[in-house]
C-alpha positions as CSV (number, residue, x, y, z in Angstrom):
1,M,-55.6,93.1,104.3
2,L,-58.5,93.6,101.4
3,L,-57.1,96.0,98.3
4,R,-59.6,97.5,96.1
5,A,-59.7,99.7,93.4
6,A,-57.5,102.4,93.6
7,V,-59.5,106.0,94.5
8,P,-58.0,109.1,94.1
9,D,-58.8,109.9,97.7
10,E,-55.1,110.8,98.8
11,L,-55.0,113.5,96.6
12,I,-58.5,115.2,97.0
13,Y,-58.0,114.9,100.5
14,S,-54.4,116.3,100.0
15,E,-56.5,119.4,98.7
16,C,-59.2,119.3,100.9
17,A,-56.6,120.0,103.8
18,M,-54.9,122.8,101.6
19,S,-58.5,124.3,101.1
20,S,-59.1,123.6,104.9
21,E,-56.0,125.7,106.1
22,V,-56.6,128.5,103.5
23,E,-60.0,128.7,105.1
24,S,-58.7,128.8,108.2
25,R,-56.5,131.5,107.7
26,R,-60.0,133.5,106.2
27,A,-61.7,132.6,109.5
28,S,-58.9,134.3,111.5
29,K,-59.2,137.0,109.4
30,R,-63.1,137.0,109.5
31,D,-62.6,137.0,113.2
32,R,-60.0,139.4,113.6
33,R,-62.2,142.2,111.3
34,G,-65.5,140.9,112.5
35,Y,-68.4,140.4,109.7
36,S,-69.9,143.6,111.3
37,A,-66.9,145.7,109.8
38,T,-68.2,144.9,106.1
39,P,-71.6,146.2,104.8
40,S,-74.3,143.7,105.9
41,V,-76.3,141.6,102.8
42,N,-79.4,144.1,101.9
43,P,-82.3,142.7,104.2
44,I,-84.8,142.9,101.1
45,I,-82.4,140.1,99.5
46,I,-82.6,138.1,102.5
47,Q,-86.5,138.2,103.0
48,S,-87.0,137.6,99.4
49,L,-85.2,134.2,99.8
50,R,-86.8,133.4,103.3
51,R,-90.1,133.4,101.3
52,R,-89.0,131.3,98.7
53,V,-86.8,128.9,100.5
54,D,-88.7,125.5,99.3
55,R,-88.7,126.7,95.8
56,V,-84.8,127.4,96.1
57,A,-84.5,124.2,98.1
58,R,-86.3,122.3,95.3
59,R,-84.3,123.4,92.4
60,M,-81.2,122.9,94.4
61,A,-81.9,119.6,95.1
62,I,-82.9,118.9,91.4
63,E,-80.0,120.1,90.1
64,M,-77.8,118.1,92.4
65,A,-79.5,115.2,91.9
66,R,-78.7,115.7,88.0
67,T,-74.7,116.2,89.1
68,I,-74.4,113.8,91.6
69,P,-74.2,110.2,89.8
70,L,-75.5,107.5,92.3
71,A,-73.6,104.1,92.3
72,E,-75.5,101.4,90.3
73,G,-77.6,99.5,93.0
74,F,-77.8,102.5,95.1
75,G,-81.3,103.0,96.5
76,G,-81.7,106.8,95.4
77,G,-85.3,106.8,95.3
78,S,-88.0,108.9,97.1
79,A,-86.3,108.8,100.8
80,F,-83.1,109.7,99.7
81,G,-84.5,112.8,97.3
82,S,-86.3,113.6,100.7
83,E,-82.9,113.8,102.3
84,V,-81.3,115.7,99.9
85,L,-84.2,118.3,99.9
86,A,-84.1,118.7,103.5
87,A,-80.6,118.8,103.6
88,C,-80.8,121.7,100.7
89,R,-83.4,123.7,102.9
90,E,-80.7,123.3,105.6
91,G,-78.1,124.8,103.9
92,V,-80.5,127.7,102.4
93,G,-81.9,128.4,106.5
94,T,-78.3,128.8,107.7
95,M,-76.8,130.6,104.8
96,L,-79.3,133.5,105.2
97,S,-79.4,133.4,109.1
98,L,-75.6,133.9,108.6
99,W,-76.5,136.8,106.1
100,A,-78.6,138.8,108.7
101,E,-76.0,138.1,111.3
102,S,-72.9,139.2,109.5
103,R,-71.1,136.3,111.0
104,P,-69.2,133.1,109.7
105,P,-70.6,129.7,110.1
106,S,-70.0,127.5,113.5
107,H,-68.6,124.5,113.8
108,A,-71.3,122.6,114.9
109,E,-73.5,124.1,111.8
110,L,-70.8,122.9,109.2
111,Q,-71.1,119.4,111.3
112,Q,-74.7,119.5,110.8
113,L,-74.4,120.6,106.8
114,S,-71.4,118.2,106.3
115,R,-73.4,115.1,106.9
116,M,-74.9,114.5,103.2
117,G,-71.1,114.1,102.8
118,G,-70.9,111.1,105.1
119,R,-73.7,109.5,103.6
120,L,-72.8,109.5,99.9
121,A,-69.6,108.4,100.9
122,S,-70.8,105.1,101.2
123,T,-72.6,105.1,97.8
124,G,-69.6,105.2,95.6
125,V,-70.1,108.7,94.2
126,P,-66.8,110.2,93.7
127,L,-65.8,113.2,96.1
128,D,-65.2,115.6,93.0
129,A,-69.1,114.9,92.1
130,I,-70.3,116.1,95.2
131,L,-68.2,119.0,95.4
132,R,-69.5,120.0,92.1
133,A,-72.6,119.7,92.9
134,Y,-72.4,122.1,95.8
135,R,-70.8,124.6,93.4
136,V,-74.4,124.4,90.9
137,A,-76.2,124.6,94.3
138,A,-74.3,127.9,95.2
139,L,-75.3,128.9,91.4
140,V,-79.0,128.4,92.3
141,I,-78.5,130.9,95.2
142,W,-76.6,132.9,93.1
143,Q,-79.8,133.0,90.4
144,H,-82.1,133.7,93.2
145,V,-79.9,136.4,94.0
146,I,-79.9,138.2,90.7
147,D,-83.8,137.6,90.5
148,A,-84.5,139.4,93.6
149,V,-82.6,142.3,92.5
150,R,-84.8,142.1,89.2
151,I,-88.0,142.1,91.4
152,H,-87.1,145.2,93.6
153,P,-84.6,147.7,91.4
154,E,-84.1,150.0,94.6
155,I,-81.6,147.6,96.1
156,E,-78.2,149.4,95.5
157,A,-75.9,147.4,93.3
158,Q,-73.1,147.5,96.2
159,S,-75.2,145.0,98.0
160,V,-75.6,142.5,95.5
161,L,-71.5,142.7,95.6
162,T,-71.9,142.5,99.4
163,A,-73.7,138.9,99.1
164,V,-70.9,137.3,96.9
165,G,-68.0,137.2,99.4
166,P,-70.3,135.8,102.3
167,L,-71.8,133.3,99.8
168,F,-68.7,132.0,98.2
169,D,-67.1,131.9,101.7
170,Y,-69.9,129.6,102.9
171,L,-69.5,127.3,99.7
172,D,-65.7,127.2,100.5
173,A,-66.7,125.8,104.3
174,I,-69.4,123.8,103.4
175,S,-66.9,122.0,101.0
176,V,-64.0,121.3,103.2
177,A,-66.6,120.4,105.8
178,V,-68.5,117.7,103.2
179,S,-65.1,116.6,102.0
180,T,-64.0,116.1,105.7
181,S,-67.1,114.1,106.4
182,Y,-66.6,112.1,103.4
183,L,-63.3,111.1,103.5
184,E,-63.7,110.4,107.3
185,T,-66.6,107.7,106.5
186,R,-64.9,106.2,103.4
187,E,-61.9,105.6,105.9
188,R,-64.0,104.2,108.7
189,A,-65.6,102.2,106.0
190,R,-62.3,100.3,104.7
191,R,-60.9,99.8,108.0
192,E,-64.0,97.8,108.9
193,Q,-63.8,96.3,105.5
194,D,-60.2,95.1,106.0
195,R,-60.8,94.1,109.6
196,Q,-64.0,91.5,108.0
197,Y,-61.7,90.9,105.6
198,D,-58.7,89.6,108.0
199,Q,-61.4,87.9,110.3
200,F,-62.8,86.0,107.6
201,F,-59.5,84.8,106.4
202,S,-58.2,84.0,109.8
203,D,-61.1,81.5,110.0
204,V,-60.7,80.2,106.7
205,L,-57.0,79.3,107.3
206,G,-57.6,78.4,110.9
207,G,-60.3,76.3,109.8
208,T,-63.2,77.9,111.5
209,A,-64.9,79.0,108.3
210,D,-67.9,77.3,107.3
211,L,-70.0,77.5,103.8
212,E,-72.3,80.4,105.5
213,M,-69.3,82.7,106.1
214,V,-68.0,81.9,102.8
215,A,-71.1,82.8,101.3
216,K,-71.6,86.2,102.8
217,A,-67.9,87.5,102.5
218,A,-69.0,86.6,98.6
219,E,-71.8,89.0,98.9
220,G,-69.1,91.3,100.0
221,G,-67.4,90.8,97.1
222,T,-64.4,88.6,98.5
223,V,-64.8,85.1,96.7
224,L,-63.5,82.0,96.7
225,E,-63.1,79.9,93.6
226,F,-61.0,76.6,94.1
227,P,-58.5,75.2,93.7
228,Y,-55.8,77.4,95.3
229,R,-52.0,76.9,95.9
230,L,-51.3,77.4,99.5
231,V,-48.3,79.9,99.6
232,V,-46.8,81.0,102.8
233,V,-43.8,84.2,102.7
234,G,-41.6,84.9,105.6
235,A,-42.9,88.3,106.3
236,D,-44.3,89.6,109.3
237,D,-45.9,93.0,109.3
238,A,-48.4,94.7,107.6
239,S,-46.6,96.7,105.6
240,A,-44.9,93.7,103.9
241,E,-48.8,92.4,103.5
242,T,-49.6,95.1,101.5
243,T,-46.9,94.9,99.2
244,I,-47.2,91.2,98.4
245,A,-51.1,91.4,98.0
246,T,-50.6,94.4,95.7
247,A,-48.0,92.4,93.6
248,W,-50.2,89.2,93.2
249,M,-53.8,91.3,92.9
250,V,-53.4,90.9,89.4
251,V,-53.5,87.0,89.2
252,G,-56.7,86.8,92.0
253,A,-54.5,85.9,95.0
254,H,-56.4,86.2,98.7
255,V,-53.4,87.8,100.9
256,A,-53.5,87.7,105.1
257,L,-50.9,88.6,107.9
258,Y,-51.5,85.3,109.9
259,Q,-49.6,83.9,112.6
260,S,-46.2,86.1,112.4
261,S,-46.1,85.2,108.3
262,V,-48.1,86.0,105.0
263,V,-50.5,83.6,104.0
264,A,-51.7,83.6,100.2
265,L,-54.3,81.6,98.8
266,V,-53.1,81.7,94.9
267,P,-55.0,80.3,92.1
268,A,-53.8,76.8,91.2
269,Q,-52.9,78.1,87.6
270,A,-50.7,80.8,88.3
271,R,-47.0,79.9,88.1
272,I,-44.3,80.4,90.6
273,G,-42.0,82.1,88.5
274,T,-44.7,84.6,87.7
275,L,-45.5,85.2,91.5
276,Q,-41.5,85.9,92.1
277,R,-41.2,87.9,89.2
278,L,-44.5,90.4,90.2
279,L,-43.1,91.0,93.5
280,Q,-39.6,91.8,92.2
281,V,-41.5,94.6,89.8
282,A,-43.4,95.8,92.9
283,L,-40.6,96.0,94.7
284,G,-37.7,97.2,92.3
285,A,-35.5,94.8,93.0
286,D,-33.6,91.8,91.3
287,R,-35.1,89.6,94.1
288,A,-37.8,89.7,97.4
289,P,-36.4,89.9,100.5
290,W,-38.5,87.0,101.7
291,Q,-38.8,83.5,101.6
292,M,-41.5,81.6,100.5
293,A,-42.7,78.3,101.0
294,L,-45.1,76.4,98.7
295,G,-48.1,74.5,100.5
296,P,-50.3,71.6,98.5
297,T,-52.9,72.8,95.9
298,V,-56.1,72.7,97.8
299,A,-59.6,71.8,96.2
300,T,-61.8,72.6,99.0
301,L,-62.0,74.7,102.3
302,G,-61.6,71.7,104.7
303,D,-58.4,71.3,102.9
304,V,-56.7,74.8,103.8
305,P,-55.6,74.3,107.5
306,A,-53.5,71.3,106.8
307,A,-52.0,73.0,104.0
308,V,-51.6,76.1,105.7
309,R,-49.6,73.8,108.3
310,A,-47.4,72.1,105.7
311,A,-46.5,75.4,104.1
312,R,-45.7,76.9,107.5
313,D,-43.4,74.0,108.7
314,A,-41.6,73.7,104.9
315,L,-40.5,77.6,106.0
316,T,-39.4,76.9,109.2
317,V,-37.6,73.6,108.0
318,G,-36.0,75.3,104.9
319,Q,-34.7,78.4,106.7
320,I,-32.7,76.2,109.2
321,L,-31.9,73.5,106.6
322,M,-31.4,75.7,103.7
323,P,-31.0,79.2,104.8
324,D,-29.4,80.6,100.9
325,Q,-32.5,78.9,99.4
326,E,-35.7,81.5,98.4
327,L,-38.1,79.2,97.6
328,Y,-39.5,75.7,99.3
329,D,-41.5,73.0,98.4
330,T,-43.4,71.4,100.6
331,A,-43.5,68.1,99.0
332,R,-39.8,67.9,98.6
333,L,-39.3,68.6,102.4
334,H,-41.4,66.2,103.5
335,P,-39.3,63.8,105.5
336,Y,-38.2,66.6,107.5
337,L,-41.5,68.2,108.4
338,A,-42.6,65.2,110.0
339,W,-39.3,65.9,112.4
340,L,-41.3,69.0,113.5
341,H,-44.2,66.9,115.3
342,D,-41.7,64.3,116.8
343,L,-39.1,66.1,118.3
344,E,-38.6,63.4,121.1
345,G,-38.0,60.9,118.5
346,L,-35.8,63.2,116.6
347,R,-33.6,63.8,119.6
348,E,-33.3,60.3,120.4
349,F,-32.2,59.6,116.5
350,V,-29.6,62.4,116.8
351,E,-28.5,61.0,119.9
352,G,-28.2,57.4,118.8
353,A,-26.3,59.0,115.3
354,L,-23.9,61.5,116.9
355,G,-24.0,61.4,120.8
356,P,-20.4,60.8,121.6
357,L,-19.4,63.1,119.0
358,L,-21.8,66.0,120.2
359,E,-20.3,65.4,124.3
360,R,-17.1,65.7,122.5
361,E,-17.9,68.8,121.1
362,R,-19.3,70.2,123.8
363,T,-16.4,69.2,126.2
364,R,-13.7,70.1,124.2
365,S,-14.9,72.6,121.7
366,L,-13.7,71.0,118.6
367,P,-15.6,71.6,115.5
368,L,-16.5,68.0,114.8
369,R,-20.0,68.5,113.3
370,Q,-18.7,70.8,111.0
371,T,-16.0,68.7,109.9
372,L,-18.3,65.8,109.4
373,E,-20.9,67.7,107.2
374,A,-17.5,69.0,104.9
375,V,-16.4,65.2,104.3
376,L,-19.9,63.9,103.8
377,S,-20.8,67.1,101.5
378,H,-17.8,66.7,99.5
379,E,-16.0,64.6,96.9
380,G,-12.8,63.6,98.4
381,L,-11.1,64.6,101.7
382,S,-8.9,67.0,99.5
383,A,-11.6,69.0,98.6
384,A,-13.3,68.8,102.3
385,A,-10.1,70.6,103.5
386,R,-10.2,73.1,101.3
387,S,-14.0,73.8,102.3
388,L,-12.8,73.7,106.1
389,G,-9.5,75.7,105.2
390,V,-7.5,73.0,106.6
391,H,-4.3,71.0,105.9
392,R,-5.5,67.4,105.0
393,H,-3.6,66.1,107.3
394,T,-5.3,67.8,110.1
395,L,-8.3,66.4,108.4
396,L,-7.4,63.2,108.6
397,Y,-6.4,63.5,112.4
398,R,-10.2,64.9,113.0
399,M,-11.9,62.1,111.1
400,E,-9.8,59.4,113.2
401,R,-11.3,61.0,116.1
402,I,-14.9,61.1,114.8
403,E,-14.8,57.4,113.8
404,D,-13.5,56.8,117.1
405,L,-16.7,57.7,118.5
406,I,-19.5,56.7,116.1
407,G,-18.1,54.4,114.2
408,S,-17.7,54.2,110.2
409,W,-18.7,56.8,108.2
410,N,-17.9,55.5,104.4
411,D,-20.3,53.3,104.0
412,A,-23.7,54.3,102.0
413,E,-26.2,53.7,104.5
414,D,-23.9,55.0,107.0
415,R,-23.5,58.4,105.4
416,L,-27.0,58.7,104.5
417,R,-28.1,58.0,108.1
418,L,-25.2,60.5,109.5
419,E,-26.3,63.2,107.5
420,L,-29.6,62.8,108.2
421,A,-28.5,63.3,112.0
422,L,-26.7,66.3,111.6
423,R,-29.6,67.8,109.8
424,G,-31.6,67.1,112.6
425,S,-29.3,68.4,115.3
426,R,-29.2,71.9,113.2
427,L,-32.9,71.6,113.4
428,L,-33.0,70.8,117.1
429,D,-30.4,73.6,118.0
430,A,-32.4,76.7,116.0
431,L,-35.6,75.3,117.9
432,A,-33.9,75.1,120.8
433,P,-34.6,79.0,121.7
434,L,-38.3,78.3,120.7
435,E,-38.6,76.5,124.2
436,L,-40.2,73.7,122.4
437,I,-40.5,71.5,125.5
438,K,-44.1,69.7,123.8
439,P,-43.3,70.7,120.5
440,T,-46.3,68.2,119.2
441,A,-48.8,69.9,121.9
442,R,-47.4,73.5,120.7
443,L,-47.8,72.8,116.9
444,T,-51.3,71.7,117.1
445,A,-52.4,74.5,119.5
446,E,-50.8,77.0,116.7
447,G,-52.5,74.9,114.0
448,R,-55.8,75.9,115.7
449,H,-55.7,79.5,116.0
């Protein structure tokens, strides 16, 4: 998901929604009363403006152009000026028809008149500037109404006042329609940008992106500047992705939801401690609820897929073998990562080291692995017994049974072999529910997606 500079569209949208509700109530009242229940706008005023439609439209277009600041680089030349002029002419013509028929604008008319809001949404013009331009346009019309009254002294003052209400009701209705069109267009554009961003980074992380795609993304504002450190976060939803992307945006990270985890390309110079603190600030918590794995530093586009696989493997292994840790480093877990790609070999190793013990544990429901892990991870049998919550004699009895099953465990070489086998068995147990019958093929296939 691509994060861009925050624009207060949400606030504007809220105001527009309130305006829409107010306008709806006004329209409901007008529908009940009918415009015919109020005095009609003086026909002389209407005819006077009809004769001056082109002049009024040009003046409106000039004033609107002065009010609307086009984004730098936008082609606001003669073609766009002609488009604005045509929209002004259309707006004035519709207003005169409404005055003549004493009715509110129809939905179809408002849809037609709101096109300019959608057009300007793609130029970067703020919505409040567009609405100011429409208010300026209304003042231009009102000035011509005053001019018509000067030219025709027979027009009664009441006729002038009669034109005020419909004019500003018309402005309200157009403002709501334009705002809605503007915000809908912006939202469609944002969704399309997010889709393109997600697709691009899916290609980058999966290894299907090429330099032409990178150049095209750069034209759209997404620039890759290697080297990056690959970071995988154990989060799997769009809300977490947004939080992480927002927190790390300040360091220039690219963040995407990829294969049920959040993957980030973080500038190599960014410190891991900084990333963690940024997450804490974003979440307002002492620690983030997700575990992270640090992958290798990548210097080129071609290095990315292998780094993604390594970091994802590190996260998987770390969560199984070291669930209490928050951060896993691929470099430190490298020996274990190879196991994921040779589970059959790992099974053979575990079976060779612990086979009889595992069989006895299954048939007798004895906590033999837990006992052996405690003895190997503590200094002295007394400390191991306390950690298990059993008497020392009970522990000695269990260790005798273990030694009968798998042989000596006191030698340093034996201890290392058994420690690795115990970790391997935990890894196999955790991966068993995933039905990794052919782990190497599956992991390779995942890496290609």
